[in-house]
C-alpha positions in Angstrom: 44.7 -163.3 18.2 42.7 -162.5 15.1 42.2 -164.9 12.2 41.6 -163.5 8.7 40.0 -165.8 6.3 39.6 -164.8 2.6 38.2 -167.1 -0.1 41.0 -168.8 -2.1 43.8 -167.7 0.4 45.2 -169.4 3.4 44.0 -168.4 6.9 46.2 -165.8 8.6 46.4 -165.4 12.4 47.5 -162.0 13.5 48.3 -160.8 17.0 45.9 -158.2 18.4 47.4 -154.7 18.3 46.2 -152.0 20.6 45.9 -148.7 18.8 46.1 -145.5 21.0 43.1 -143.2 21.0 43.6 -140.0 18.9 41.5 -137.0 19.8 40.5 -134.9 16.8 39.4 -131.4 17.6 36.0 -130.3 16.5 36.1 -128.0 13.5 33.2 -125.6 13.0 32.5 -125.0 9.3 30.6 -122.0 8.2 27.0 -122.6 7.2 26.2 -122.1 3.5 22.9 -120.8 2.5 22.1 -123.2 -0.3 18.8 -121.6 -1.5 20.8 -118.4 -2.5 22.9 -120.5 -4.9 20.1 -121.1 -7.3 19.9 -117.5 -8.3 22.9 -117.7 -10.8 21.5 -117.4 -14.3 23.7 -119.2 -16.9 21.1 -119.2 -19.7 23.0 -116.6 -21.8 26.5 -118.1 -21.2 28.0 -119.5 -24.4 30.9 -121.8 -23.7 32.1 -121.6 -27.2 32.9 -117.9 -26.8 35.1 -118.4 -23.7 38.8 -117.8 -24.5 40.4 -120.9 -23.1 43.9 -119.8 -24.3 43.8 -116.8 -22.0 42.7 -119.0 -19.1 45.3 -121.7 -19.6 48.1 -119.2 -20.2 47.5 -117.6 -16.8 50.5 -118.5 -14.6 48.3 -119.2 -11.6 46.2 -121.7 -13.6 49.4 -123.3 -14.9 50.8 -123.6 -11.3 47.5 -125.0 -10.0 47.4 -127.5 -12.8 51.0 -128.6 -12.0 50.1 -128.9 -8.3 47.1 -131.1 -9.2 49.2 -133.3 -11.5 51.9 -133.7 -8.7 49.3 -134.5 -6.1 47.8 -137.2 -8.3 51.2 -138.6 -9.1 52.1 -138.8 -5.4 48.7 -140.5 -4.7 49.4 -143.1 -7.3 52.9 -143.7 -6.0 51.6 -144.1 -2.5 49.0 -146.5 -3.6 51.5 -148.6 -5.5 53.9 -148.6 -2.5 51.1 -149.8 -0.3 50.3 -152.6 -2.7 54.0 -153.7 -2.8 54.1 -153.7 1.0 50.9 -155.7 1.2 52.3 -158.3 -1.1 55.6 -158.5 0.9 53.6 -159.0 4.1 51.4 -161.7 2.5 54.6 -163.4 1.4 56.1 -163.2 4.9 52.9 -164.5 6.5 52.6 -167.4 4.1 56.3 -168.4 4.5 55.9 -168.3 8.3 52.7 -170.4 8.0 54.6 -173.0 5.8 57.5 -173.2 8.3 55.2 -173.5 11.3 53.5 -176.5 9.8 
């Protein structure tokens, strides 16, 4: 049994859970020659002259933007769902603690 103690909250005793081992394969990433990256010269680039309307009207850019917004939305929903589940579990543990006493 594991006891969790947080300041301001009641102590919670949880059973030990055995988690199976998961083997992750080794992934070999290509090596990047970082010294060659410093050779890009941006001193003559004027950001004010970039046509942002042409970039944002590109359908690929629009699709990538929508995918990004969707991914962020799903991440926020997942985080909120985890918070709700955590609060439910804390309520269950505290009610079991109160009935055990």
